[in-house]
C-alpha positions in Angstrom: 182.3 70.4 -99.8 181.9 66.5 -98.9 180.0 65.8 -95.6 180.5 62.5 -93.8 177.4 60.6 -94.1 173.8 61.5 -95.9 170.6 59.6 -95.8 168.2 58.9 -98.8 164.7 57.6 -99.1 163.7 58.4 -96.0 160.4 59.6 -94.6 162.0 61.8 -92.6 159.9 63.4 -89.2 160.6 67.0 -88.9 158.8 69.7 -87.4 155.8 67.9 -86.6 155.3 66.1 -89.9 156.4 63.5 -92.4 157.8 63.9 -95.6 159.9 62.4 -98.4 163.7 64.0 -98.0 167.0 63.3 -97.5 169.5 64.2 -94.6 173.0 65.8 -94.7 175.3 64.7 -91.6 178.6 66.2 -90.7 180.8 66.4 -87.3 177.5 64.3 -85.7 174.6 67.3 -86.8 172.3 67.5 -89.4 173.4 70.1 -91.5 170.8 69.8 -94.4 167.4 68.4 -95.1 166.6 68.0 -98.8 165.7 66.2 -101.4 168.6 63.7 -102.7 169.7 66.1 -105.8 170.5 68.7 -103.0 172.1 67.1 -100.9 175.8 67.4 -101.0 178.9 64.5 -101.9 179.4 62.4 -98.8 182.1 59.7 -97.4 179.1 56.9 -96.6 175.7 57.0 -98.2 172.5 55.2 -96.0 169.7 54.2 -98.1 166.8 54.7 -95.6 164.7 51.9 -98.2 161.5 54.2 -97.7 161.1 53.9 -94.4 160.5 56.2 -91.6 163.2 58.0 -90.2 162.6 59.5 -86.8 164.7 61.7 -84.1 166.6 59.2 -82.0 163.9 57.4 -79.2 165.0 58.7 -75.7 163.9 56.6 -73.0 163.4 59.0 -70.0 162.6 56.5 -67.4 165.5 53.8 -66.8 167.1 51.8 -64.4 170.1 50.4 -65.7 172.7 50.8 -63.6 172.2 50.5 -59.6 175.0 49.7 -58.0 175.1 46.9 -55.5 172.4 45.1 -58.2 175.0 45.4 -61.7 174.5 41.3 -61.9 171.2 42.4 -63.4 172.0 45.0 -65.9 174.6 48.0 -65.8 175.4 51.2 -68.3 177.1 49.2 -70.7 174.8 45.9 -71.4 171.7 48.0 -71.0 172.6 50.8 -73.7 173.8 48.3 -76.4 170.3 46.8 -75.6 168.8 50.5 -75.9 170.3 51.4 -79.4 169.3 48.1 -81.2 165.6 48.6 -79.8 165.9 52.9 -81.5 166.9 54.5 -78.6 169.9 56.8 -79.0 169.5 58.6 -75.1 168.3 57.2 -71.7 167.9 59.0 -68.4 168.8 57.3 -65.2 168.6 58.1 -61.8 171.3 58.9 -58.9 169.6 57.6 -56.0 171.8 58.5 -52.7 170.3 55.9 -50.1 172.7 57.4 -47.9 175.3 59.7 -48.0 175.9 62.7 -50.1 173.5 63.4 -53.3 176.0 65.5 -55.2 179.0 62.6 -54.4 176.1 60.1 -55.8 175.6 62.1 -59.0 179.6 62.3 -59.7 179.7 58.6 -59.7 177.1 58.1 -61.7 178.1 60.1 -64.3 181.7 59.0 -64.1 180.5 55.3 -64.4 177.9 56.5 -67.5 180.8 58.3 -69.2 183.0 54.8 -69.2 180.3 52.4 -70.1 177.8 54.0 -72.0 177.4 53.2 -75.4 175.1 55.5 -76.1 173.9 58.9 -74.5 172.2 59.8 -71.0 171.4 62.1 -68.7 170.3 61.7 -64.9 167.8 62.4 -62.6 168.6 63.2 -59.0 166.4 61.4 -56.3 166.3 63.3 -53.1 166.3 60.6 -50.4 167.2 62.2 -47.1 166.1 65.9 -46.2 170.2 67.0 -46.2 169.8 66.3 -50.0 167.6 69.5 -50.5 171.0 71.7 -49.5 172.3 70.0 -52.5 169.7 71.1 -55.2 171.6 74.1 -56.5 175.0 72.7 -57.0 173.6 69.4 -58.6 171.2 71.4 -60.6 174.0 73.1 -62.2 176.2 70.0 -62.7 172.7 69.2 -65.3 170.3 66.9 -63.2 167.2 67.0 -65.4 165.5 66.4 -62.5 164.7 65.8 -59.2 162.8 63.1 -57.7 160.4 62.4 -54.4 159.4 58.9 -53.6 156.0 59.8 -52.3 155.8 55.6 -51.5 158.6 52.9 -50.3 158.7 51.1 -54.0 161.4 48.3 -52.9 163.7 49.7 -49.6 163.4 53.4 -50.0 162.1 55.6 -47.4 159.7 57.7 -48.5 159.2 61.6 -48.0 156.9 63.7 -46.0 155.0 66.2 -47.4 157.1 69.0 -45.5 160.2 67.7 -47.0 158.8 67.7 -50.4 157.4 71.4 -49.9 161.0 72.6 -49.0 162.5 70.6 -52.0 160.1 71.8 -54.4 160.6 75.2 -53.1 164.5 74.9 -53.5 164.0 73.3 -57.1 161.9 76.1 -58.1 164.6 78.5 -57.3 167.4 76.6 -59.3 164.9 76.6 -62.3 164.8 72.7 -62.4 161.7 70.2 -62.3 160.1 68.1 -59.7 159.5 64.3 -60.2 157.4 62.1 -57.8 156.7 58.2 -57.5 153.0 59.2 -56.3 151.8 56.1 -54.2 150.7 57.3 -50.3 152.5 55.3 -48.0 150.5 55.3 -45.1 147.7 53.8 -47.6 150.1 51.3 -48.6 151.8 50.4 -45.5 148.2 49.5 -43.9 147.0 47.9 -46.9 149.8 45.3 -47.0 149.6 44.8 -43.4 146.2 44.2 -43.4 146.9 41.6 -46.4 149.5 39.7 -44.6 147.0 39.3 -41.3 144.8 37.5 -43.7 148.2 35.1 -45.2 147.6 36.8 -48.3 150.9 36.6 -49.9 150.0 35.8 -53.7 151.4 38.2 -56.8 147.4 39.8 -56.7 147.8 40.6 -52.9 150.8 43.2 -54.2 148.4 45.0 -56.7 145.9 45.1 -54.1 148.2 46.5 -51.7 148.5 49.8 -53.7 145.5 50.9 -54.6 144.3 53.3 -57.1 143.2 55.7 -54.3 147.1 55.7 -53.2 148.3 57.0 -56.8 145.5 59.5 -57.2 145.9 60.9 -53.3 149.4 61.0 -54.2 149.4 62.9 -57.3 146.9 65.6 -56.3 149.1 66.3 -53.5 152.1 66.8 -55.7 150.0 68.6 -58.1 149.0 71.0 -54.9 152.6 71.5 -53.6 154.0 72.2 -57.0 151.1 75.0 -57.8 151.6 76.4 -54.5 155.4 76.7 -55.0 155.4 77.5 -59.0 157.6 74.3 -59.3 157.3 72.9 -63.0 156.5 68.9 -61.6 156.4 65.5 -63.9 154.7 62.5 -62.6 156.4 59.5 -63.0 154.7 55.8 -64.2 150.7 56.5 -64.4 149.4 53.6 -64.1 145.4 54.2 -63.8 142.8 56.3 -65.4 141.9 58.4 -62.4 145.7 59.5 -62.1 145.8 60.7 -65.8 142.6 62.8 -65.0 144.3 64.4 -62.4 146.5 65.4 -64.9 144.6 66.4 -67.3 142.6 68.6 -64.9 145.8 70.5 -63.8 146.5 71.0 -67.2 143.5 72.9 -68.0 144.2 74.9 -64.9 147.4 75.9 -67.0 149.7 74.5 -64.5 153.1 73.3 -65.6 152.7 69.2 -65.0 153.6 66.5 -67.1 153.2 62.5 -67.0 154.3 59.6 -68.2 153.2 56.0 -68.3 154.7 52.5 -69.6 154.1 49.9 -72.0 153.5 47.4 -69.4 150.7 49.6 -67.8 149.0 50.0 -71.4 149.1 46.4 -72.6 148.6 44.4 -69.1 146.3 44.3 -66.7 145.6 42.7 -63.2 143.9 39.8 -64.9 147.2 38.9 -66.5 149.1 38.5 -62.9 146.9 35.3 -62.7 149.3 34.0 -65.5 152.7 36.0 -65.3 152.4 36.4 -61.2 155.4 37.9 -59.9 157.0 38.8 -63.8 154.4 41.5 -63.6 155.7 42.8 -60.1 155.6 46.4 -60.7 155.4 49.6 -58.8 152.9 51.0 -59.2 151.1 48.1 -60.0 148.9 46.8 -62.9 145.6 48.0 -62.5 142.0 47.1 -64.8 141.9 47.0 -67.9 139.8 50.4 -68.0 142.2 51.6 -66.5 144.9 50.2 -69.7 142.2 52.1 -72.0 142.0 54.9 -70.3 145.8 55.5 -70.5 146.2 54.8 -74.1 143.2 57.5 -74.2 145.4 59.9 -72.2 148.5 59.1 -74.2 146.8 59.8 -77.6 144.7 62.8 -76.8 148.2 64.6 -75.0 147.5 64.2 -71.4 150.4 62.1 -70.8 153.2 63.7 -72.9 156.0 60.5 -72.4 156.3 56.4 -72.9 158.9 55.5 -71.1 160.2 51.8 -69.9 161.0 52.1 -65.9 163.2 49.3 -67.2 164.1 47.5 -63.6 165.3 43.8 -64.5 165.6 41.0 -61.7 166.6 38.1 -63.1 163.9 35.1 -63.4 165.7 33.3 -60.3 164.9 36.3 -58.2 161.2 36.9 -59.6 160.5 33.3 -59.5 160.0 32.9 -56.0 157.3 35.4 -55.5 155.1 32.5 -56.6 154.9 31.8 -52.8 155.6 34.8 -51.3 155.2 38.3 -53.2 156.5 39.9 -50.3 159.8 38.8 -51.1 160.1 40.0 -54.5 161.4 43.0 -56.1 159.2 44.7 -58.7 160.5 45.8 -62.3 160.4 44.7 -65.4 162.8 44.5 -68.8 161.5 46.9 -71.7 164.7 49.3 -72.7 165.0 47.1 -75.9 161.3 46.4 -76.7 159.3 50.2 -76.3 159.4 51.5 -79.8 158.7 48.1 -81.5 156.0 48.0 -79.2 154.4 51.3 -79.5 154.8 51.4 -83.6 152.9 47.7 -83.4 150.4 48.2 -80.5 149.9 52.3 -80.8 149.8 52.6 -85.0 149.2 49.2 -86.5 146.7 48.2 -83.6 145.3 51.2 -82.4 145.3 53.2 -85.2 147.4 56.3 -83.0 149.3 58.9 -85.6 152.6 58.3 -86.5 153.4 62.2 -85.6 151.8 61.3 -82.1 153.8 58.3 -81.4 157.3 60.2 -82.2 156.1 62.5 -80.0 155.7 60.4 -76.8 158.9 58.2 -77.3 161.3 61.5 -78.5 160.2 64.4 -78.9 158.3 65.1 -75.6 160.6 63.5 -73.2 163.7 65.7 -74.7 161.6 69.0 -74.0 160.3 67.9 -70.7 163.6 66.7 -69.3 165.6 69.9 -71.3 167.5 67.9 -74.0 165.7 69.6 -77.0 166.6 70.5 -79.8 169.7 68.4 -79.4 167.7 65.6 -78.9 164.0 64.4 -79.9 164.4 66.6 -83.0 165.5 66.2 -87.0 166.5 69.5 -88.0 169.6 71.8 -88.8 172.0 71.9 -86.0 170.4 68.9 -83.8 172.4 65.8 -83.2 172.6 63.5 -85.9 170.2 61.0 -84.1 168.3 58.6 -86.0 166.2 55.8 -85.8 164.8 54.4 -89.3 162.0 51.8 -89.0 160.5 49.2 -90.9 156.8 49.6 -90.4 156.4 46.5 -92.6 158.5 44.2 -90.7 157.3 41.3 -88.4 158.9 39.7 -85.5 158.2 37.6 -82.4 159.4 38.9 -79.5 161.7 36.3 -77.7 163.7 36.8 -74.4 166.6 34.9 -75.7 166.9 36.6 -79.0 166.9 40.2 -76.6 170.0 41.7 -75.5 169.6 43.1 -71.9 170.5 41.2 -69.2 167.6 39.8 -67.9 167.0 36.2 -69.0 162.6 36.8 -69.7 160.6 39.6 -70.8 156.9 40.4 -69.8 156.1 40.3 -74.0 157.5 37.1 -74.4 155.4 35.7 -77.4 154.2 38.8 -78.4 154.5 39.3 -82.3 154.8 42.8 -83.6 155.0 45.1 -86.6 157.4 47.8 -87.1 161.2 47.2 -86.3 163.7 49.8 -85.9 166.1 48.6 -88.4 169.1 50.8 -88.1 169.8 53.4 -84.8 172.4 56.1 -85.6 174.1 58.5 -82.5 175.5 61.7 -83.6 176.4 60.4 -87.3 177.7 56.9 -85.8 175.6 53.8 -86.8 175.2 52.1 -83.8 172.7 49.8 -84.3 171.9 47.9 -87.3 169.6 44.7 -88.3 169.1 43.8 -84.7 173.1 44.0 -84.2 175.3 46.2 -82.1 177.4 48.4 -83.9 178.7 50.5 -81.5 181.2 50.8 -78.4 180.9 51.3 -74.6 182.2 55.0 -73.8 181.0 56.6 -77.0 177.7 57.7 -75.0 178.1 61.1 -73.3 176.7 62.9 -70.3 173.8 65.8 -71.7 173.2 68.2 -68.9 169.6 69.2 -69.0 169.2 73.1 -71.0 167.7 75.3 -68.7 164.9 77.2 -71.0 
């Protein structure tokens, strides 16, 4: 029997461990994991050259395709950048600012199937009370979760606790997952108005308007609602040590609560706002150095389960005006191409996190939490042949002009990183190699949540 592809000379990550082996791939699936002499003949042979071979990375929180803002990014361009950075699956959002949730979900899915260069899934946002009744149907369509905005991120109306309570109950009935942007809107609004009265419009004022207590209160409330309704809960972009501590406590109580954080919350803090200003404006905002250290610890010890980018990238001209008036600038930073290399460099090389743990947070756990495992997030027989080959010793300096996302800047400009994705394979097809895109638009497939 001749198969499509074999991968040889790799250090394969499978079932939680690395070991020297090869892979056989046929019809887009992994069909064998064995030493080279035991692999079948193949039409194509890929030499991993002793590098690590991990399950294709899963970025479970991106904003690549926002109708009305496609000059910033879209499915086609954003997924090409993701592929070059070692990511094979992204999860974007269907956000019906007005109108029907199902209609928005259908349109986002159609756009993705037409444009995506890698596989994708979708979160569905509950923006209005009427969307609650659509949860069962949208869940059956494959939504990986249902998002609730507890504060206004950039023009979206937050939900009150009563609506969230009803929504969580409907999500539980649909055997789905609730997710939250956890900030208290009342605190945010009052703090912002007080700062404006004082004439504050500098970049740090934005961070001060969304203090840690706003995140802590919202996470506490979300956990309480999830506990009362017996609904699985995932906390988006945790930014503070106290926020992570709440998730630690919930897990100790046996509650089905998970959490994520982002590279910018791990690497930067409010001191960096003095230099980078509006370019590091994000929601929730950057905290202290101590909070960043607490997030690293929480990621290392399993309190935080996932590393995501929250990729959302206003252009440089749109960010620049924030030096004079931060209240006029949208939050967000690009990161879909740099996540994997940053985690290898900052997590493994600098902080000595085990490689096994790094693979869990960038690939395995996001696939498990959002119902994509074991098709995604695993190298095992029967899984999709989604692979990322990483040279742990390769070095580069991040330059925005050499990245492939549409934003003409990067918060990680000038960072020297060690550990670079050299080849990305999606369902047995090479989609990126040596920093170049090899795939095609429309090759990506929509993956619905699989219910356990």
